[in-house]
N, C-alpha and C positions, 0 to 999 in steps of 0.2 A: 537492354532493363526493361521487363515488363512488371506493371506497379499497379494495384487496384487502391486508390489514396483515396479514404473518405475520414472526415474529421467525426463525425457521426455514426456511428454502428450501425444504426437502424435503417441509413442508408447502403447498406452494404447488403444488398439483397443475394438473391439467387439470380439476378439475369445478371447479376455485376460479378459474381464469382463464376459464370456457366463462361462470359465472354474472357475472365482473365485464365480460363480453362485451357479455352483455345485457343489465346494466344502463346499459352505457355506449349500446346502440343505442337502449334506452329512450327515453333523455335525449337522444338525438341528438348525441351528441359522441364526440367521437374519442380515444382513450384516447392519455394522452402518458405517457412512463418521465419522471420528475423526478429530479434530485441535487440533494440538500439542500445539496452540496459542489461546487463546480466546481475545476477541476484548476490552480488559481492559490490558492486556498482550504488544499489539502490541507497544506503545508508549515506554517502560522501553525496550524490545527486539531490536526494533531500536536504543534506544539510545547506549545500550550495544554494538552492531554489528558495528554499521557505527563511533564511535568518539572515541577515545582513552581517550577522558576527557569529561565530562558533569558535569551540577549540579545535588546532587545527592539528595540532601534533596527536601522538599516542600518547606522551606524557602528560598533555592538558588533558586530555579526556580519560586519564584514568585517573588522575586525582578528582576528577569528578565524579568518576565511580567511585572512588573510595570514601566519598564524601558519605556518599548513602548507602555504602555496602554494610555496615550495621544493622541499617533496617532491611535491608536487602536478606541477608541473615535471618533474620527475625522472622521475616513473612515466607521466606521460600528455603528451610535448614536444605533439604535435600537438594534442589537446585545449586545452591550455595556451596556444597561440598564436590559437584561436581568439576573436576580440575582445568574445564574450558569456557567456566562460567563467566570468570573476569575478564578474559580476551576476548570473549563475544557482545560485553556488555560494553567495552572499551571498543569495539571495532564498527558495532553497531549507535553508541552514542552521539545525542542525545534520546536513540530509539528504542524501543525495547525489541532484542532482535525476534522474541519468536511473534510480534505483531509485525515485524518486516515480513518475517520466513512466511506466516498465512497471507500476508498480502501477495506477497512474490510468488507463493506456492499454487494458492486456492484462486485468489480473485483475478489474476494475468490470465487466466487459461478461461473466464466466462467471457463470449465472446465480445458481448456490449459493454465492457468493463473497459475498453481501451487500454490494455495495457501501464506503459509510462505513464501516459496523461492520467490515467484513473487513479495511478496512486499520488498524483501530484497534485490532484484535485479534491482528491478524500482527505489528505492530509491536510491542504491548504483551507477547508472549510472546517476539518474539526479542529486544527490549532485555533482557528479565527474566531471560532463559536467559544470553545473552552477556555482561550486566554484569561479571561475577566475571572473564574473561577477555578480554576486547577491551578495545583501548585505542589503536585506532584515531581520529581527530581524527573524521573523517563517517559518521555511518550508511548504509552500505550493503549489501550482498549478503551482507559477513563476517557482519553479526548472527544470518544465517540457517542459519550453517555448525552442526554439532554443538559443547560444547564437548569441550575433548582426551578423549578416553577414552570419548565415545558416540556412537552411530551414527547419530540423525539427532537436530533441535531440535524442539522441540516445535510451534513456527512451520511449521518445515518437512515435520514431518507431517500437518500442519494441512493445506497445501498441496497435498502430493502423495495424500490424502485426497481433495480437493474437485477436483482434478485427471484422478482416479481416477472420482469418480463423474460426473462433467462430460463423459466421454471417454465412456462408453457401455460401457465395457469391465469388467466386474468382477473381471478376472485382471490388468488393467494393473499392472504394478510399478513406480513412479514411488521408490522406496526409495533409488536410488540417484542421482536426476535432480540 
């Protein structure tokens, strides 16, 4: 097994990638990116890592989802009518499935984001910052918003910095994103 391990994405530079490619070439293998967490595992991983207690069974999660279902129907009636809406919310609870989809589908593809570690750090920062003021029954994009009176949340600032580095535009301003 040949691996290029780095906890800081900025340390995975061209020299390191070239060394890894040469090692793989010498072994006659093709390098494969492997993800320790698959898309369907993400809600459970986040629940276990971020909360000391949480609804574990489908019935417990469904009870929580049913408690805010009328509010969900009022906010997004077309989505609530989709056959898989309730199932998706229960599987992802307490996270909004669209937010998980966006992080797993878009952000984990950004080299500087660190995939699973990046998702965990982002959610930990966001939840820590939003805990005093956020009363929503689901964890969604609102946790990235700044607390009242602040310019930008810690998690959103980190995402903006990663987006700026990844864009190759050193003067890009994502602070209003």
